[in-house]
C-alpha positions as CSV (number, residue, x, y, z in Angstrom):
1,M,-23.3,0.3,-9.1
2,A,-20.3,-0.4,-7.9
3,E,-20.7,-3.5,-8.3
4,L,-22.0,-3.3,-11.6
5,I,-19.1,-1.8,-12.2
6,E,-16.5,-4.4,-10.7
7,A,-18.2,-7.1,-12.5
8,I,-17.8,-5.5,-15.8
9,F,-14.3,-5.3,-15.3
10,E,-13.9,-8.7,-14.4
11,E,-15.3,-9.7,-17.0
12,L,-13.0,-7.3,-19.2
13,S,-10.0,-8.2,-17.5
14,E,-10.5,-12.0,-18.5
15,H,-11.7,-11.2,-22.1
16,W,-9.7,-8.9,-22.8
17,S,-6.8,-10.7,-24.9
18,K,-9.3,-12.1,-27.3
19,I,-11.4,-8.2,-27.6
20,V,-7.9,-6.8,-28.6
21,S,-7.7,-9.5,-31.4
22,A,-10.6,-9.6,-32.2
23,A,-10.1,-5.2,-32.9
24,L,-6.5,-6.2,-34.4
25,F,-8.0,-8.1,-37.2
26,A,-11.3,-5.8,-37.6
27,L,-8.2,-2.9,-38.3
28,I,-6.2,-5.2,-40.5
29,G,-9.1,-6.2,-42.1
30,W,-10.0,-2.5,-43.4
31,V,-6.7,-1.0,-43.8
32,L,-6.9,-4.4,-47.0
33,G,-9.8,-3.3,-47.8
34,K,-9.0,0.3,-48.7
35,R,-5.2,-0.6,-49.6
36,K,-7.2,-2.5,-52.7
37,A,-9.6,-1.1,-52.9
38,A,-6.7,2.0,-54.1
39,Q,-5.5,-0.6,-56.4
40,D,-8.5,-1.5,-58.2
41,W,-9.4,2.3,-58.8
42,Q,-5.5,2.5,-60.2
43,K,-5.5,-0.3,-62.3
44,R,-9.4,0.6,-63.1
45,E,-10.4,-2.8,-62.4
46,F,-13.8,-3.7,-61.2
47,Y,-14.3,-7.5,-61.1
48,D,-16.3,-7.5,-58.5
49,R,-19.4,-5.4,-60.8
50,L,-21.6,-7.2,-63.5
51,N,-22.3,-4.7,-66.5
52,I,-25.1,-5.9,-69.1
53,S,-24.6,-4.2,-72.3
54,L,-27.2,-4.5,-74.7
55,N,-25.6,-4.0,-78.2
56,I,-27.0,-2.3,-80.9
57,L,-26.5,-2.0,-84.8
58,Q,-28.9,0.3,-86.2
59,D,-28.3,2.9,-89.6
60,G,-24.9,1.8,-89.7
61,K,-24.2,2.9,-86.0
62,L,-22.9,0.9,-83.3
63,K,-24.0,1.7,-79.9
64,L,-23.8,0.7,-76.9
65,R,-26.4,0.8,-73.8
66,T,-26.3,-0.1,-70.1
67,L,-29.0,-2.2,-69.4
68,N,-27.7,-2.9,-65.4
69,E,-24.6,-2.6,-63.1
70,T,-24.9,-4.6,-60.3
71,L,-22.7,-6.5,-58.0
72,C,-21.3,-9.8,-59.0
73,K,-23.1,-11.0,-55.7
74,S,-26.2,-9.8,-56.6
75,V,-26.5,-11.6,-59.5
76,F,-24.7,-14.8,-58.3
77,P,-26.3,-15.4,-55.0
78,N,-23.8,-18.6,-54.1
79,S,-21.0,-17.0,-52.6
80,Q,-18.4,-19.8,-54.8
81,A,-20.3,-19.2,-58.2
82,A,-19.4,-15.3,-57.8
83,Q,-15.8,-15.6,-57.1
84,A,-15.9,-18.4,-59.9
85,V,-17.0,-15.8,-62.3
86,I,-14.8,-13.9,-60.8
87,D,-11.8,-15.2,-61.3
88,A,-12.3,-15.8,-64.5
89,A,-13.0,-12.4,-65.4
90,K,-9.4,-11.5,-64.6
91,K,-8.2,-14.6,-66.8
92,T,-9.6,-13.4,-70.2
93,T,-7.3,-12.3,-73.0
94,P,-7.7,-9.7,-76.1
95,D,-7.8,-12.8,-78.4
96,N,-10.9,-14.3,-75.8
97,P,-12.9,-12.2,-74.1
98,L,-15.5,-14.8,-72.8
99,L,-15.1,-16.4,-69.5
100,D,-14.1,-20.2,-69.2
101,L,-16.5,-21.6,-66.7
102,P,-16.5,-25.3,-66.6
103,K,-19.1,-26.4,-70.0
104,E,-21.2,-28.1,-67.3
105,D,-21.4,-25.7,-65.1
106,Y,-22.3,-22.4,-67.9
107,W,-26.1,-22.5,-67.9
108,Y,-26.3,-22.1,-64.4
109,F,-24.6,-19.0,-64.8
110,L,-26.0,-17.6,-67.9
111,N,-30.1,-18.4,-65.8
112,A,-29.0,-16.4,-63.5
113,V,-28.1,-13.5,-65.4
114,L,-31.3,-14.4,-67.4
115,N,-33.2,-14.2,-64.4
116,E,-31.1,-10.9,-63.6
117,I,-32.5,-9.0,-66.4
118,S,-36.3,-10.8,-66.8
119,E,-36.7,-8.5,-64.2
120,Q,-36.2,-5.5,-66.2
121,F,-38.5,-7.2,-69.1
122,A,-41.3,-8.9,-66.6
123,A,-43.9,-6.3,-68.5
124,G,-44.1,-7.4,-71.2
125,V,-44.2,-10.9,-71.1
126,I,-47.3,-9.8,-68.6
127,R,-49.0,-7.4,-71.8
128,E,-48.4,-10.5,-74.0
129,D,-49.6,-13.0,-71.6
130,L,-52.7,-10.5,-71.9
131,G,-52.8,-10.7,-75.0
132,M,-51.7,-7.0,-75.9
133,S,-49.2,-5.9,-78.5
134,V,-46.0,-6.8,-77.8
135,V,-42.8,-6.5,-80.1
136,C,-40.6,-9.6,-79.5
137,D,-37.2,-11.0,-80.2
138,E,-34.3,-13.6,-79.7
139,Y,-31.1,-11.9,-78.1
140,L,-28.4,-13.6,-76.7
141,I,-26.6,-13.0,-73.8
142,C,-22.9,-14.5,-72.8
143,L,-20.4,-13.3,-70.1
144,T,-16.7,-11.6,-70.7
145,S,-14.4,-9.6,-69.9
146,E,-12.7,-8.0,-72.7
147,A,-8.7,-7.6,-71.9
148,D,-8.1,-5.7,-74.8
149,G,-5.9,-2.4,-73.8
150,G,-8.5,0.7,-75.0
151,I,-11.2,-1.0,-72.1
152,R,-11.8,1.9,-70.2
153,M,-12.4,-0.2,-66.9
154,R,-12.2,-4.6,-66.5
155,K,-15.3,-5.5,-65.2
156,V,-17.7,-9.0,-65.9
157,R,-19.8,-7.6,-68.4
158,V,-23.2,-9.6,-69.9
159,L,-22.8,-8.4,-73.5
160,M,-26.7,-8.7,-75.5
161,I,-27.5,-8.8,-78.9
162,K,-29.8,-9.6,-81.0
163,K,-29.4,-13.3,-82.8
164,S,-29.8,-12.6,-85.9
165,L,-27.4,-9.7,-85.6
166,L,-24.1,-11.4,-84.0
167,T,-24.8,-14.3,-86.9
168,S,-24.9,-12.1,-89.5
169,L,-22.6,-9.6,-88.6
170,P,-21.2,-7.1,-91.5
171,E,-17.8,-7.1,-92.9
172,E,-16.9,-3.4,-92.6
173,T,-16.7,-1.8,-89.3
174,P,-19.8,0.7,-88.8
175,K,-19.8,4.4,-87.3
176,L,-18.6,4.4,-84.0
177,E,-20.8,6.6,-81.2
178,R,-16.5,6.6,-79.9
179,E,-13.3,5.5,-81.1
180,T,-13.2,3.4,-78.0
181,H,-16.1,1.3,-79.7
182,I,-14.1,-0.4,-81.7
183,T,-12.6,-3.0,-78.7
184,R,-16.2,-4.1,-78.4
185,W,-16.9,-4.6,-82.4
186,Q,-13.7,-6.5,-82.6
187,T,-15.5,-8.0,-80.1
188,L,-17.9,-9.1,-81.0
189,K,-17.1,-10.4,-84.0
190,K,-15.1,-12.6,-81.7
191,L,-18.6,-14.4,-80.4
192,A,-19.9,-15.2,-83.6
193,V,-16.9,-16.9,-84.6
194,A,-17.2,-18.7,-81.2
195,Y,-21.0,-18.9,-81.3
196,K,-20.2,-21.5,-83.9
197,K,-17.4,-22.8,-81.8
198,T,-18.4,-23.1,-78.3
199,P,-22.5,-22.2,-78.6
200,H,-22.8,-23.9,-75.2
201,Q,-21.4,-20.3,-73.9
202,F,-24.4,-18.3,-75.2
203,L,-28.3,-18.3,-73.7
204,S,-31.3,-17.7,-76.1
205,I,-33.8,-16.2,-74.3
206,F,-36.9,-13.9,-75.8
207,I,-37.8,-10.3,-75.3
208,S,-40.8,-9.0,-75.1
209,Q,-41.8,-5.1,-75.1
């Protein structure tokens, strides 16, 4: 036993500086992480989170419904892709809520989101394949981060809306469930214009239920 203890102390004495350095770096990382989390909470900025929001206009009322919320790194498994989305989200403006990503790469980002959404509606696809009665419609999805001052929390938002609705939004402002939803209505109006000018920032998907 004495020999074992002596061997342990010898090992520690040889590598104590590496052990202390590793512990110090771990402590610094923990402190910085806690500080950043506190700052993000204070500013209500959660760019590492991706929210999938369904936008509905029904009986003259705008309804916003969250379909899913998860970490960006869960939707974009490649860390570089996830970071590119986060960086782009931080640069959006009230005038342009769409993420500014390379045109040649945009489809890959949207396709990753499509895969996330498809998991939620897989049952409808199976029902359709089995010849069962389903309802199907075409939707558009796009990557945004609304920067308007009325937004309570900044995060990456995937806005999902029927194509037929986005391409024929009414001129008048609909009834709102909450006053703050006026920002989303203004965003949808901007997206309708953007869809005509930069269609590569949108992806068409068919949902069966």
